N, C-alpha and C positions, 0 to 999 in steps of 0.2 A: 504493500500500500504506500502510495506516495504521501509522506507525512506533510509535505509542503502544501499539497492540495487539501489534506484533511484539516489543516489549521485554518480556522475561520479568519477572515480579514479583520483588521482592527476596526472597532466601531468609530463611526464619524459622527461627531456631535453637530447637529444642524445649527445653523446660525439663528439667533433670536431675531424674529422679524421686527422691523422698526418702521416708524412712520415715514421715513424719508425714502425707503426702498433701497438705500445704499448698502453695499456689502461691508463686512468688517475690513476687507482690504481697501476698499474705497475710503472708508472712514480713517484708516491709518494714513492713507495718502493725504487726506485733508489735514490731519494733525501735523504731518511732516511739513506741509506747505505753510500752514498758519503759525507754526511754532517760531518761524523766523521773523514774523511780523510783530510790530508793536500793537498795543490795544486799539488805538484809533484806526490804524491801517487794517486791522482785522475786521472791524465793524464795516468799513468801506467795502472791503473785498467780499464780506459775507453777503451784503445786499446785491452784489453782482452775481453771486452764486446761487442765491435763494430768492424765491418770489415772496415779497413782503406780505402778500395776502395769506400765505401759508406759514407765516412766522408768528409764534406765540412769545410775547415778551411779558414777563411778570415783574412786578415791583411791590415791595412791602411798604414803600414810602417811609422808610425808617431813617436811622441816623444820618447817613450820607447818600441817600438815594439820588440826590440832585446830580451827583457825579456821573453815574451811569446814564440817567435819563437825559442829561444835557448833551452827552455825546451821541446817544441814539437819535435824539431829535435833530442834531446838527447834520447827520448823514442820511437820515431817512425820516423826514417829518410826517410821512404817511403812516408810520408804525403806530398801531394801537397798543395801549398798555393795559394789561389785566391786573386788577387789584383784588386780592382775596379778602373779602369782607367777612371776618370771623364773627362779627357781632360783639367782639370784646376789645376793640381797638381804643386806645386813648383818644380823647377828643382832639388832642394836639396832632395826632397822626392824620386824622381826617382833615384838619386845617392845613397841614403840610401838603397833603395830597392835592387839595383844592388850589393851594398857592402855586405849586409847581405846574399843575395842569394849566393854569391861567398864564403863568409867565412863559412857559415853553409852548403853549398852544397844543397841549397833548389831548388826544382823544382817549379817555380812560373809561373802561367798563368794569363793573363789579361782578365777581363770581362769588357765590355763597352757598351754604348748605340749604337744603329744604327747610322750611320754617319749622316743621314738627321735629326734625332731627336737632336743629339748633336749640329749640325749646327744651328738648330732653336734657341737653348738657347744662342748660340754665337751672332747671328744676333739680337735676341730679348733682349739680356742682362737680361735674366730671373732672374739671381741671385740677381739683384739689386731691383727688384720689387716683385718677388714671389720666394724667396729662397726654399720654400717647393716644389714648382713645379720643380725647377731646380734639386733639389736632387732626386725627384721622377724619372725624366727622366734619369739622369746620374748615379744614384746609385741604387735606389730601384728596378726599372724595370729590369735592367740587372741581378741583383741578383735573383729576382723572377723567371726569365726565366730559370735559371739553377738549382734551388732548387729541382725540381722533379727528378733530377738525383741522389739525395742523401737521406740517411735515417736520418742523424743528422748533425746539423750545430754547429761548435765550434767557440766561440767568446772569446775575451780577455777583456771583460767588468769587471770593478770593482765597487762595490757598492758605494764607497765614491765619485765617479766621478760626479754623478748627482742624483737628487731626483728620477728620473725615474728608474735608475739602482739600487738604494738602495732597491727597492722592488722586485727585481728579484730573482728567485730560481736558484739552480744549474742546474736542468733540468726543462724545461717548453716548452709548445707548443706555438709557435708564427707563425701566418700566415701559418698554415698547416705543419710546419716542427718542429721536436723535436730539441730544442736548448740546447746546453751544455755550461754553463758559469762557467768553473772550477775556475776562479779567482775572482768570485763575492764577496767573503768574505776576499780576500787578502788585507791587509792594505797597505797604501802608504809606511810605514816604512819597511814592509816585502819586498815589491817590490824593494825599493831602496837598501836594504841590499844585496839582491841577485845580483843586478846590480854591486854593489861594489865588492862583493866576486868574481864574474866572469869577472870583468873588461869589461863590455859590453858597446858598443858604443851607445851614444845618437844620435838622429836625429841632423844634423848639425845646424838647426835653434834654437835648445834649448839654445845653448850658446848665442844667440842673443835676448833671452827673450820670445821666443814662447814656451808655455807649452802644448798647444793642437794645432795640426796642421792638417788642412784640405785643402780646395781649396784656391787658391790665392785671389779670390775676397771676400771670407768670413772669412778670418783669419787675425788677428792682434796680436801683442804682448800682453801678459797678463798672470796672474796667473791662474792655474787650467784651466777650460774651458771658462774663461771670455773673451778670445780672439776669440771665435767662434761666428759668427753672431752678433758681437757687435752692441748694440743699437736696437736689435730686440728681441722679446720674444722667438724666436726659440732657443732650446738647444740641439736638436737631429736632425740628418740628415734624420731619418725616417726608417733606417734599423732595429732598435731595438725596435720599438714601436709596 
């Protein structure tokens, strides 16, 4: 008996399908090409490579969101911005969202949980005993529901913010959608220099000692992201895992 023929061929793991239709090899090529570019050049090239109508851009309108949104608007003013309305935002966040929308001429649309699901978290005070579940209901599920409408999702994550983000690529597939992280290798110093150069406004709570701003129940004053889910092992809302 020919043992070579008797040995089954190695299993081939099929590639995870993604919204863009690009193969892993094509995504690797994109990463190699975009890695040589600076942040602003990446944004310009991105809108040459992808149809703006199939691009999902999300913003939390948090501490320094003006940086990301200012550059997006400079290079593609037609880009719509999705704001995940958890129902638990600080009033200052809503004010900041409205200010940036007006100053930059942004078309912002809200996505949110179904009313009954959000009300469950209110009555149950889910944030206090199971913040992962609260985030899943009010942030993750609403975003997952609209992802099929888009080919690629753009985020403003930077690698220095958390250990999880430090390992991310410029382009990667996450939960079935191609994700573009153009700022992933931007340093804090580079970000702050751009903010100073263009005199961009910070979120109003930054002046009060909040460096990372999410929902009212899960945000306290603190450096970096130390003020998010204080006292709990949680470091991410779940959108970017």
